[in-house]
C-alpha positions in Angstrom: 0.4 0.6 0.2 1.4 2.8 -0.8 1.2 6.6 0.8 -1.6 8.2 -1.4 -3.7 5.1 -1.0 -5.3 5.8 2.5 -6.3 9.4 4.0 -4.5 10.6 6.4 -6.6 12.2 9.5 -5.1 16.0 11.0 -6.9 17.3 14.2 -6.4 20.7 14.7 -5.1 21.9 10.8 -7.0 25.3 11.2 -3.6 26.9 11.9 0.3 26.6 12.6 2.1 23.1 12.6 -1.3 21.0 11.7 -2.5 23.7 9.1 1.3 23.6 7.5 1.1 19.2 7.4 -2.5 19.5 5.8 -1.2 22.0 3.0 1.8 20.0 2.0 0.3 16.8 2.4 -2.8 17.2 0.2 -0.6 19.8 -2.5 1.3 16.5 -2.7 -2.3 14.7 -4.0 -2.8 12.8 -1.5 -5.9 12.4 0.4 -6.3 13.9 3.5 -9.5 14.4 5.8 -9.5 17.0 8.6 -10.8 17.6 11.9 -11.3 20.5 14.7 -14.0 22.9 15.8 -12.5 25.4 12.3 -12.8 24.2 8.6 -9.7 24.8 6.9 -11.3 24.4 3.7 -8.8 21.6 2.6 -11.6 19.1 1.8 -13.0 16.5 4.2 -13.8 17.9 7.3 -15.2 16.6 10.7 -16.3 19.2 13.3 -15.0 18.1 16.2 -13.5 19.7 19.5 -10.9 18.3 21.0 -12.3 19.0 24.5 -14.8 16.6 24.1 -13.1 13.0 23.3 -16.1 12.4 21.2 -14.1 12.1 17.6 -17.6 11.2 15.5 -16.1 7.4 14.4 -19.0 7.2 11.6 -17.8 9.9 10.0 -14.5 9.0 9.9 -13.1 7.5 6.6 -13.2 3.0 7.3 -9.4 2.9 6.7 -6.8 5.6 7.6 -3.6 5.8 6.6 -2.4 7.9 8.8 -3.9 10.6 12.2 -2.0 14.2 13.4 -3.1 14.9 17.0 -2.3 18.5 17.1 -4.2 20.9 19.8 -2.0 21.6 22.1 -1.0 24.8 24.6 1.6 26.8 26.4 0.2 27.7 29.5 3.2 29.6 31.2 2.4 29.6 35.3 5.2 30.4 38.3 4.2 27.5 40.2 2.7 29.8 42.6 -0.3 30.8 40.2 -0.8 27.5 39.0 -4.4 25.6 39.8 -5.0 22.3 39.5 -8.1 22.6 36.9 -4.9 24.0 34.8 -3.8 20.7 35.3 -6.6 19.1 34.7 -6.9 21.6 31.3 -3.3 20.8 30.0 -4.0 16.8 30.8 -7.6 16.8 28.7 -6.8 18.8 26.0 -2.8 17.0 25.8 -3.2 13.6 26.6 -6.9 12.3 26.9 -8.1 14.3 24.0 -5.1 12.5 22.0 -5.5 9.2 23.3 -9.2 9.3 22.7 -8.8 10.3 19.1 -6.0 7.5 18.7 -8.9 4.8 20.5 -11.4 6.1 18.3 -9.0 5.3 15.2 -7.3 2.4 16.1 -9.0 -0.1 13.6 -8.7 2.4 10.8 -5.2 2.4 10.7 -4.5 -1.2 11.4 -6.2 -2.0 8.3 -3.7 0.1 6.2 -0.2 -1.5 6.6 2.2 1.2 7.6 -0.1 3.6 8.8 1.8 6.2 11.6 0.4 8.2 14.2 2.4 11.3 15.5 1.6 13.1 18.4 2.9 16.7 19.6 5.3 17.3 22.7 7.9 20.0 23.6 11.6 20.4 24.7 10.7 21.8 28.1 9.9 17.8 28.6 13.9 16.9 28.3 14.7 20.2 29.6 13.7 21.8 32.7 11.8 25.3 31.9 10.7 27.8 34.7 7.1 28.1 34.7 6.3 24.5 31.9 5.0 22.8 34.9 1.7 22.3 33.5 2.7 21.8 29.6 5.6 19.7 30.9 4.1 17.3 32.7 0.8 17.1 30.1 3.3 16.7 27.5 6.1 14.0 29.4 2.1 12.5 29.4 1.9 12.8 25.6 6.0 11.3 25.4 4.8 7.9 28.1 1.9 7.1 25.7 4.2 7.3 22.4 6.0 4.5 23.6 3.7 2.5 25.3 0.8 2.5 22.4 3.9 2.1 20.2 4.9 -1.2 21.7 1.1 -1.8 22.4 0.0 -1.2 18.4 2.8 -3.1 16.9 3.4 -4.4 14.4 0.3 -2.8 12.2 0.6 1.0 13.4 3.5 2.9 14.5 3.3 5.4 16.4 6.1 8.8 17.1 6.4 12.2 19.2 7.7 15.7 17.6 9.1 17.6 20.6 9.8 20.8 19.3 11.0 23.8 20.3 9.9 27.3 20.3 8.1 28.2 17.2 6.1 30.7 15.2 3.2 29.8 15.6 -0.7 32.0 16.3 -0.4 29.8 19.8 2.9 31.5 20.3 2.1 34.9 19.3 2.7 36.4 22.9 6.1 34.8 23.4 7.2 36.1 20.1 5.5 39.7 20.4 7.9 41.7 20.0 11.3 41.9 18.6 13.0 41.8 21.5 10.7 39.2 22.7 12.3 37.3 19.8 15.9 37.4 19.8 16.2 36.5 23.1 14.0 33.2 22.3 16.3 33.0 19.6 19.5 33.6 21.5 18.4 30.4 23.7 18.6 28.5 21.0 22.1 26.6 19.6 21.0 27.9 15.9 19.9 31.5 17.1 16.4 31.6 15.6 13.1 29.9 16.2 11.2 27.9 14.9 9.0 27.4 11.6 5.5 25.6 11.4 6.6 24.0 7.9 9.7 22.7 9.8 7.8 20.4 12.2 5.5 20.3 9.5 8.2 17.9 7.1 9.4 15.9 10.1 5.6 14.6 10.7 5.3 14.6 6.8 8.4 12.2 7.0 6.8 10.8 9.9 4.0 9.1 8.2 6.0 8.0 5.0 7.2 4.6 4.0 10.7 6.0 4.5 10.0 6.3 7.8 8.9 2.7 8.3 11.6 1.9 10.6 10.6 4.0 13.2 8.0 3.7 15.9 8.3 4.4 19.9 10.1 8.0 19.3 10.5 11.3 20.6 11.6 13.1 17.6 13.5 16.9 18.9 12.6 19.0 16.3 14.2 21.9 18.5 17.5 24.0 17.2 19.6 21.7 19.0 18.4 23.1 22.5 17.6 19.5 23.9 20.9 18.3 22.8 23.3 21.1 22.9 
């Protein structure tokens, strides 16, 4: 089965990395289904709120070649300001939402040999950063979910995760709102700049492809060198 034979489902394709990936996927002529609160206008779309955890399975194709779960959060607060509700919200969106989507799609993915799931973490899991407690805790759980489901769904379905550093997306607008803030963020990276959505999308596209057919259970750092240098 080649990469074009079964559609890929991208959840959260209306902006940022998800949008970039959806555009790359569609422009190459491969089948695409999107899901989310907003329709990105790229073809078949399923209206879905990731915080409801009720992906309407009756609207999904019978076979899926891949699943990408893009919804995420950047809620940076000092320890004294983090409430239990903040932690619950981060886990609901990042962890429970991803788990529920995979659970709804697992049988459809198994029908497509070589299918892949791509989730998203953050460099803040491997690199301790102040004010990142809630998002790092949730994304750390996503990394554990990645490895656990990669083991459970093998050999039919591959499950991998991308851990970016700060990337120019609508979600990160506040962190890059002035030239001074962007310069300070860039300086923290060995490559001296922030990431671009298309760069993260390129890694997701690769992980979905047959060229990545021997990769599963991995957390891939796409972070300007921050996690390793």
